[in-house]
C-alpha positions as CSV (number, residue, x, y, z in Angstrom):
1,M,33.2,64.7,105.4
2,S,33.0,62.8,102.5
3,I,35.3,60.7,101.4
4,F,35.5,62.4,98.0
5,K,36.3,65.6,99.7
6,R,38.7,63.8,101.7
7,L,40.5,62.8,98.7
8,L,39.9,66.0,97.2
9,T,41.8,68.0,100.0
10,N,44.3,65.4,100.1
11,K,45.0,66.2,96.4
12,T,45.4,69.6,97.1
13,S,47.7,69.1,99.7
14,S,49.8,67.1,98.3
15,S,50.0,69.0,95.1
16,S,50.7,72.4,97.7
17,S,53.7,70.4,99.6
18,I,54.7,69.7,95.7
19,I,54.9,73.0,94.7
20,K,56.3,74.5,97.8
21,N,58.8,71.8,98.1
22,S,60.3,72.3,94.7
23,A,60.4,76.0,95.0
24,I,62.3,75.6,98.2
25,A,64.9,72.5,95.8
26,G,65.0,75.3,93.1
27,T,65.8,78.3,95.2
28,I,68.6,75.7,97.0
29,I,70.0,75.0,93.4
30,F,69.7,78.2,91.9
31,S,72.0,79.6,95.3
32,C,74.0,77.0,95.2
33,F,74.4,77.3,91.6
34,G,75.0,81.4,91.5
35,Q,77.4,81.4,94.8
36,D,79.0,78.6,92.1
37,V,79.2,81.2,89.6
38,M,80.1,84.1,91.8
39,A,83.1,82.2,93.3
40,K,84.4,82.1,90.0
41,G,87.8,84.3,90.3
42,K,88.0,87.8,88.8
43,S,90.7,89.2,86.5
44,Y,91.9,92.8,87.3
45,V,94.8,94.9,86.6
46,A,96.8,96.9,88.6
47,V,99.0,99.7,87.0
48,E,101.5,100.7,89.8
49,P,103.8,98.0,91.0
50,L,102.3,99.8,94.7
51,V,99.1,99.7,93.8
52,C,99.6,95.9,92.8
53,D,101.0,94.7,95.6
54,L,98.0,96.1,97.9
55,V,95.3,94.6,96.1
56,K,96.8,91.0,96.0
57,S,97.5,91.5,99.5
58,I,93.8,92.1,99.6
59,A,91.8,90.4,97.6
60,L,90.7,87.0,97.1
61,P,93.4,84.0,96.2
62,S,91.2,83.0,92.9
63,D,91.1,86.5,91.5
64,E,94.2,87.0,89.0
65,V,95.8,90.5,89.4
66,T,97.9,91.3,86.8
67,C,100.4,94.3,87.2
68,L,100.6,96.7,84.5
69,V,103.9,98.6,85.0
70,D,106.9,96.4,85.8
71,R,109.1,97.8,88.7
72,K,112.0,99.1,86.2
73,Q,109.4,101.4,84.3
74,D,108.9,104.8,85.3
75,V,105.1,105.3,86.0
76,H,105.5,108.7,85.2
77,D,106.6,108.5,81.7
78,L,104.2,105.3,81.0
79,K,103.0,104.9,76.9
80,I,100.3,102.6,77.1
81,N,101.0,100.2,74.4
82,P,98.3,97.6,72.3
83,R,99.1,94.6,74.6
84,Q,98.7,97.1,77.5
85,A,95.4,98.6,76.1
86,Q,93.6,95.0,76.0
87,L,94.5,94.4,79.1
88,L,92.8,97.4,80.6
89,N,90.0,96.3,78.3
90,S,89.5,92.9,79.4
91,A,89.7,93.3,83.1
92,D,87.2,93.0,85.2
93,K,88.5,96.2,87.2
94,V,91.6,98.4,86.8
95,F,92.6,99.8,89.7
96,T,95.3,102.7,89.8
97,L,96.5,106.1,91.9
98,G,95.3,108.2,88.9
99,K,96.5,110.6,86.6
100,E,98.4,112.5,89.1
101,M,100.9,109.4,89.2
102,T,100.8,108.3,86.1
103,P,99.7,111.0,83.4
104,S,98.9,108.1,80.7
105,M,95.6,107.1,82.6
106,R,94.1,110.5,82.4
107,N,92.1,108.8,79.3
108,W,91.3,105.9,81.2
109,E,90.2,107.3,84.8
110,S,86.3,108.1,83.1
111,K,86.0,104.3,82.0
112,K,83.4,102.4,84.0
113,N,85.7,99.7,85.2
114,T,88.5,102.0,86.4
115,V,88.8,102.6,90.3
116,V,91.3,105.4,91.4
117,V,92.9,104.8,94.3
118,G,95.3,107.6,94.9
119,V,95.1,111.3,96.6
120,S,92.1,112.4,94.5
121,A,90.1,109.1,95.8
122,I,91.1,109.5,99.1
123,D,89.9,111.4,102.2
124,L,92.6,113.7,102.8
125,D,92.1,116.5,105.8
126,D,93.7,119.7,104.4
127,H,97.3,121.1,103.8
128,S,97.9,123.6,101.9
129,D,101.3,122.4,100.5
130,H,99.8,119.3,98.7
131,G,96.2,119.0,98.5
132,G,95.8,117.6,101.8
133,H,97.1,115.0,104.5
134,D,96.1,112.3,107.5
135,D,95.3,113.4,110.9
136,H,98.5,112.8,113.2
137,A,97.7,114.0,116.4
138,E,98.5,111.0,117.9
139,H,102.2,111.9,116.3
140,S,102.3,115.3,117.6
141,A,102.8,114.7,121.2
142,K,105.8,112.0,120.0
143,V,107.4,114.0,117.9
144,D,107.5,117.8,116.8
145,D,105.5,118.8,113.8
146,H,107.6,121.5,111.3
147,S,106.0,124.0,109.2
148,D,105.7,123.6,105.6
149,H,108.6,124.4,103.0
150,G,106.1,125.4,99.8
151,V,104.9,123.4,97.0
152,H,105.8,120.1,95.3
153,D,107.9,121.1,92.5
154,D,108.1,119.4,89.2
155,H,110.9,116.6,89.3
156,S,113.6,117.1,86.8
157,E,115.8,114.6,89.0
158,H,118.6,112.9,86.9
159,G,120.7,110.1,87.6
160,G,124.9,110.3,87.7
161,H,127.1,110.5,85.1
162,D,128.4,107.3,85.5
163,D,125.4,105.0,84.4
164,H,124.2,107.0,80.8
165,A,123.4,104.1,78.1
166,E,125.0,105.2,74.6
167,G,123.0,107.6,73.1
168,D,121.6,109.5,76.0
169,F,121.1,113.2,77.1
170,E,120.7,114.6,80.3
171,W,119.7,118.0,78.5
172,A,118.1,120.0,76.0
173,G,117.5,123.6,75.5
174,K,115.9,125.1,72.7
175,F,117.0,128.7,71.5
176,Q,115.8,131.7,69.1
177,L,119.3,132.5,67.7
178,S,120.0,135.3,65.6
179,K,123.4,134.5,62.9
180,G,126.3,135.4,64.1
181,S,129.0,134.1,67.0
182,Y,128.3,133.2,70.6
183,K,130.1,131.3,73.3
184,W,129.5,128.6,75.2
185,S,132.0,128.1,78.3
186,F,132.2,125.5,81.1
187,E,133.9,126.3,83.9
188,K,135.8,124.2,87.2
189,V,133.4,124.0,90.1
190,D,135.9,123.5,93.6
191,G,139.2,122.9,91.3
192,E,137.9,120.6,89.2
193,Y,135.3,119.9,85.8
194,A,131.8,118.1,86.3
195,D,133.9,115.6,83.7
196,P,136.5,115.7,81.6
197,A,134.6,115.9,78.4
198,M,131.0,115.9,76.9
199,K,128.9,115.5,73.7
200,M,126.9,117.6,72.1
201,V,124.7,117.7,69.4
202,I,123.1,121.0,67.6
203,L,120.1,120.6,65.2
204,K,118.1,123.5,63.8
205,S,115.1,122.5,65.0
206,N,111.8,124.2,66.7
207,D,110.7,120.7,68.0
208,I,112.9,119.1,71.1
209,E,110.9,116.0,71.5
210,G,110.6,115.4,67.6
211,S,114.7,115.9,67.4
212,E,115.1,113.3,70.5
213,D,115.3,109.9,68.3
214,L,117.7,112.0,65.9
215,A,120.3,113.1,68.9
216,K,120.3,110.1,70.1
217,E,121.4,108.9,67.5
218,L,124.3,111.5,66.7
219,L,125.6,110.9,70.1
220,G,126.2,107.4,70.0
221,S,127.7,107.0,67.3
222,K,131.3,106.9,66.7
223,D,131.6,109.2,64.0
224,S,131.9,112.6,66.0
225,I,133.7,115.8,65.4
226,S,136.4,117.1,68.6
227,R,136.7,120.2,70.0
228,K,139.0,121.7,72.0
229,N,139.1,125.4,74.0
230,N,138.5,128.0,71.4
231,G,137.1,125.3,69.0
232,T,134.2,126.4,66.9
233,L,130.6,124.4,66.8
234,I,128.0,124.9,64.2
235,A,124.8,123.0,63.5
236,S,125.8,119.5,62.2
237,N,124.3,115.9,61.9
238,K,127.8,115.0,63.5
239,A,128.0,115.1,67.5
240,F,131.1,117.2,69.1
241,I,133.2,115.9,71.5
242,L,133.8,118.6,73.8
243,N,137.6,118.1,75.4
244,F,137.9,120.4,78.7
245,D,141.7,122.3,79.0
246,Q,142.1,120.7,83.0
247,R,144.8,124.0,82.9
248,K,142.4,126.5,82.3
249,E,139.7,127.5,84.8
250,S,137.5,127.4,81.6
251,T,137.0,126.1,78.2
252,V,135.0,128.4,75.6
253,F,133.5,127.2,72.5
254,N,132.5,129.4,69.5
255,V,129.0,129.0,68.5
256,D,128.9,130.0,65.0
257,I,125.1,130.3,63.8
258,K,124.7,130.7,60.0
259,E,120.9,132.0,59.5
260,D,118.1,132.8,62.1
261,G,115.6,130.2,63.3
262,Q,115.5,128.2,66.4
263,Y,118.4,125.4,67.6
264,I,118.3,122.6,69.9
265,F,121.2,121.9,71.9
266,F,121.4,117.9,73.3
267,T,124.1,117.9,76.2
268,E,125.4,114.8,77.4
269,H,125.2,116.4,80.9
270,M,123.2,119.5,82.5
271,P,125.3,122.6,81.3
272,F,124.7,124.1,85.2
273,E,126.8,122.0,86.5
274,F,129.4,123.9,84.8
275,E,128.9,127.4,86.0
276,A,130.6,128.9,88.4
277,T,131.0,132.7,87.9
278,Q,128.8,133.2,84.8
279,H,126.1,131.8,82.7
280,F,127.4,129.1,80.3
281,F,125.9,130.5,77.3
282,K,126.6,134.5,75.8
283,D,125.8,136.8,72.9
284,V,128.7,138.9,71.1
285,L,127.7,141.4,73.3
286,N,128.5,138.9,76.8
287,S,124.6,139.1,77.3
288,D,123.0,135.5,79.1
289,V,121.2,133.7,76.2
290,E,118.5,131.3,77.7
291,P,116.7,128.6,76.7
292,I,113.1,129.3,75.2
293,A,112.5,125.8,76.3
294,Q,113.9,122.5,77.6
295,V,113.8,119.0,78.5
296,P,116.1,117.5,81.2
297,D,116.1,113.8,79.9
298,E,117.6,111.6,82.5
299,G,118.4,108.1,80.1
300,E,116.6,104.7,81.2
301,G,115.5,104.4,84.5
302,H,115.4,107.8,85.6
303,H,111.6,109.7,85.4
304,H,111.2,113.4,84.2
305,H,108.4,115.0,83.2
306,H,106.7,115.3,87.0
307,D,104.3,117.9,86.9
308,H,101.7,116.6,89.3
309,G,99.1,119.4,88.5
310,G,98.9,120.3,92.4
311,L,98.4,117.5,94.0
312,D,101.2,115.4,95.3
313,P,100.4,111.8,94.7
314,H,103.0,110.4,96.9
315,V,100.5,110.0,99.9
316,W,101.5,106.3,100.3
317,H,104.4,107.3,102.5
318,D,102.2,108.4,105.3
319,P,100.4,104.6,106.1
320,H,97.2,105.8,107.2
321,N,96.8,106.8,103.7
322,I,97.5,103.4,102.6
323,I,94.9,101.8,104.9
324,K,92.4,104.7,102.9
325,M,93.8,103.0,99.6
326,G,93.0,100.0,100.9
327,D,89.7,100.3,102.0
328,V,88.5,101.8,98.4
329,I,90.2,98.7,96.6
330,S,88.2,96.4,99.3
331,K,85.1,98.0,98.6
332,N,85.4,97.9,94.8
333,L,86.5,94.2,95.2
334,K,83.1,93.1,97.0
335,K,81.0,95.1,94.3
336,D,82.1,91.7,92.1
337,I,80.7,89.4,94.7
338,S,77.2,88.4,95.2
339,V,75.3,89.9,98.3
340,F,74.4,86.1,98.7
341,N,78.2,85.0,98.4
342,R,78.9,86.2,102.3
343,G,82.1,83.5,102.3
344,D,83.8,85.5,100.1
345,R,82.8,89.1,101.3
346,K,83.6,88.0,104.6
347,L,87.1,86.5,103.3
348,I,88.0,90.0,101.8
349,N,86.7,91.9,105.3
350,E,89.0,89.6,106.8
351,R,92.5,90.4,104.4
352,F,91.6,94.2,104.4
353,E,91.6,93.8,108.6
354,K,94.7,92.3,108.4
355,A,95.9,94.6,106.1
356,D,94.9,97.6,108.0
357,S,96.4,95.9,111.3
358,L,99.6,95.4,109.7
359,L,100.1,99.0,108.3
360,E,98.7,100.6,111.9
361,G,101.8,98.5,113.3
362,L,104.4,100.0,111.0
363,D,102.5,103.5,111.6
364,S,103.6,102.9,115.7
365,W,107.1,101.5,114.4
366,I,108.5,104.4,112.6
367,V,106.8,106.7,115.1
368,K,109.3,104.7,117.8
369,Q,112.4,104.8,115.0
370,V,111.9,108.6,114.4
371,S,111.7,108.9,118.0
372,S,115.3,108.6,118.4
373,I,116.6,111.3,116.2
374,P,117.6,114.3,118.4
375,E,114.8,116.9,117.4
376,E,117.0,119.4,116.0
377,N,117.8,117.0,113.4
378,R,114.5,116.0,112.1
379,V,115.1,117.9,108.6
380,I,115.1,115.7,105.5
381,V,116.8,117.5,102.6
382,S,116.3,116.1,99.0
383,K,115.7,117.5,95.4
384,H,112.0,116.9,95.2
385,K,109.0,117.5,98.2
386,A,108.0,114.0,97.5
387,M,108.2,112.9,101.2
388,E,105.8,115.7,103.0
389,Y,103.0,113.3,104.0
390,Y,105.8,111.6,105.3
391,G,107.3,114.9,107.2
392,D,104.0,115.6,108.3
393,A,102.8,112.8,109.9
394,F,106.6,111.7,111.5
395,G,107.3,115.3,112.5
396,F,110.0,116.0,110.4
397,E,110.6,119.2,108.0
398,T,110.6,118.4,104.4
399,V,113.5,120.7,102.3
400,S,112.9,120.8,98.7
401,L,116.5,122.3,97.3
402,L,114.1,122.6,94.2
403,D,112.8,125.6,96.5
404,F,116.1,126.9,96.7
405,L,117.5,125.9,93.0
406,G,114.8,127.0,91.0
407,D,114.1,124.5,87.7
408,S,116.7,123.7,85.7
409,S,117.0,127.4,83.9
410,S,117.9,128.9,87.3
411,L,121.0,127.0,88.8
412,R,123.0,129.8,88.9
413,P,126.0,130.9,91.4
414,E,123.9,133.3,93.4
415,N,121.2,129.6,93.8
416,I,123.5,127.6,94.8
417,S,124.9,130.0,97.6
418,S,121.3,130.8,99.0
419,T,121.1,126.9,98.8
420,L,124.5,126.7,100.9
421,N,122.9,129.5,103.6
422,M,119.8,127.2,104.3
423,L,121.9,124.0,104.4
424,E,123.8,126.0,107.6
425,E,121.0,127.5,108.7
426,E,118.8,124.6,109.1
427,N,122.0,122.7,110.5
428,V,121.4,120.0,108.3
429,K,122.6,116.7,108.6
430,A,122.3,114.8,105.2
431,I,121.1,115.0,102.0
432,F,118.8,112.3,100.7
433,P,119.7,111.6,96.8
434,E,116.7,109.7,94.9
435,Q,119.0,107.3,92.9
436,I,122.4,105.7,93.3
437,P,125.2,107.0,92.1
438,A,123.8,111.1,93.3
439,S,123.9,113.1,90.6
440,K,126.7,115.4,90.6
441,L,124.8,118.0,91.4
442,L,123.9,116.9,94.9
443,K,128.0,115.6,95.2
444,N,128.6,119.1,94.7
445,L,126.4,121.1,97.3
446,S,128.0,118.1,99.5
447,R,131.1,118.6,99.3
448,Q,130.4,122.9,99.0
449,S,128.5,122.5,102.4
450,S,130.4,119.8,104.2
451,V,126.6,118.1,104.6
452,P,127.2,114.3,103.8
453,L,125.4,112.5,101.4
454,A,122.8,109.6,102.7
455,S,124.7,106.2,102.2
456,D,121.9,104.8,100.7
457,Q,118.7,106.6,98.5
458,I,115.5,107.2,99.5
459,F,112.6,105.4,97.2
460,V,110.1,108.8,96.5
461,D,108.2,106.9,94.1
462,G,106.9,103.7,94.6
463,L,108.4,100.4,95.5
464,M,112.2,99.2,95.3
465,M,113.2,96.6,93.1
466,D,112.9,93.7,95.4
467,G,110.3,93.9,98.8
468,N,106.8,95.0,99.2
469,T,104.5,97.8,100.4
470,V,106.0,97.9,103.7
471,S,109.5,97.5,102.7
472,V,110.3,100.8,101.2
473,A,108.4,102.1,104.0
474,V,111.3,100.6,106.1
475,H,113.7,101.3,104.1
476,N,113.1,104.9,103.7
477,T,112.5,105.0,107.5
478,C,115.9,103.6,108.5
479,T,118.0,105.7,106.0
480,I,116.5,108.6,107.4
481,V,116.6,107.7,111.3
482,D,120.2,106.5,110.5
483,S,121.5,109.5,108.4
484,L,119.9,112.1,110.8
485,G,122.2,110.6,114.3
486,G,118.8,108.3,115.3
487,S,119.2,103.9,115.5
488,C,117.0,102.3,113.6
489,D,115.5,98.7,114.8
490,K,116.0,97.3,111.5
491,E,114.8,93.4,112.7
492,S,111.2,94.6,113.7
493,G,111.2,96.4,110.6
494,S,112.0,92.9,109.1
495,N,109.1,91.3,110.9
496,L,106.5,93.5,109.8
497,E,107.8,93.2,106.0
498,S,107.4,89.3,106.2
499,E,104.1,89.5,107.6
500,W,103.2,91.7,105.0
501,Y,104.3,89.0,102.7
502,K,102.0,86.3,104.3
503,L,98.8,88.7,103.1
504,S,99.2,87.6,99.1
505,D,100.6,84.1,99.6
């Protein structure tokens, strides 16, 4: 080969080598740059406290996870304010249980950055009662399964009467009334009035919600009108203080309607709790007068309007469903990580696997605690059916008092009677309140049936004021187990709680 050709060949080879090496270097630099960009933390918003706890346990430590709703707030009644809307719009992703639990998320579910992790998003085997549930065949060998007791009913639980904020009302009923006289009565139940006195506001209006602010203002005002037995009540921009005659079995007030129309009665306490032998509101012919609309209102800190549209959203009471929720979260978190960033993707997998393992441990722990309860005692009785998934998973019969008492308009003596019969027939050992203090309805049922109230409440709608996802399961389990004749190992449960805390450290 001539010198000229050799020089030309070497030059060409050198150029190729330079180009090749430059390309490799460029790829390395770009790859490193890309990974650096992808490693930058993301901003996530989790709507419900329980979802927030779960996202924090799986997301990368460099990610920012903001809890939209405070634990003190009821997600059922959430009204998204401008600041919260801004957080939702600016987040890389929004995680939520969905509209079944948080109705205000209905308009956000269709947004591309929203990830639903609740009942409508996870795979649940068919259960006729609540739209499906995970299969726990392994539990059936340890704890007997029991038949179901009907659909999860509308939540209208109210708190005790001793903790009302000033101006609160427990109940509002709208009536279509003709001009004339009516009787509103309050009866002693088991020898005593549910309260010695009660405030009432009567407004001529066809809109309960639109009248709420005025009613609360009047109920909170000190400028009220006092009435005793046989006193007269009229529609007025002042609240009435109704004083019950302790010497009589019933106290009756005359309601004078000046003109035909719709009237709304706001009461501090549920009027049905003062019924012993007759309906509380009657016309001149002694016929029952029923509301055409009503709203149980529980004041600050207690939820209402809990219509879940046929799907029971309380899936997390079965730990296996939390694992499914975590899987949805994990997969969506990894969508924000480059396929070349294997380190962060691996870390997400590892964090989810730790959560999975802890939740499997929680599941096994609950099975062991429940096994200490005599089989004939495994009945959970509460106002609502929020513990259905728990009951199915761990072999409890779950009974909703609303199945027997009906909704607020049906709390009649005959309903109370059927409830008392049920408690006796089922050999119920405890009634579980969903807040402390328990409502006077539950206290009355407990007193009449001699079935004790559990010493502590069960938390059905998410996290407690303190604690984490595991904490609420441990608390509920120990409350149920200890109340039904079992023995709960709180120490081992606390160890599981501590391990869960480490996930988000």
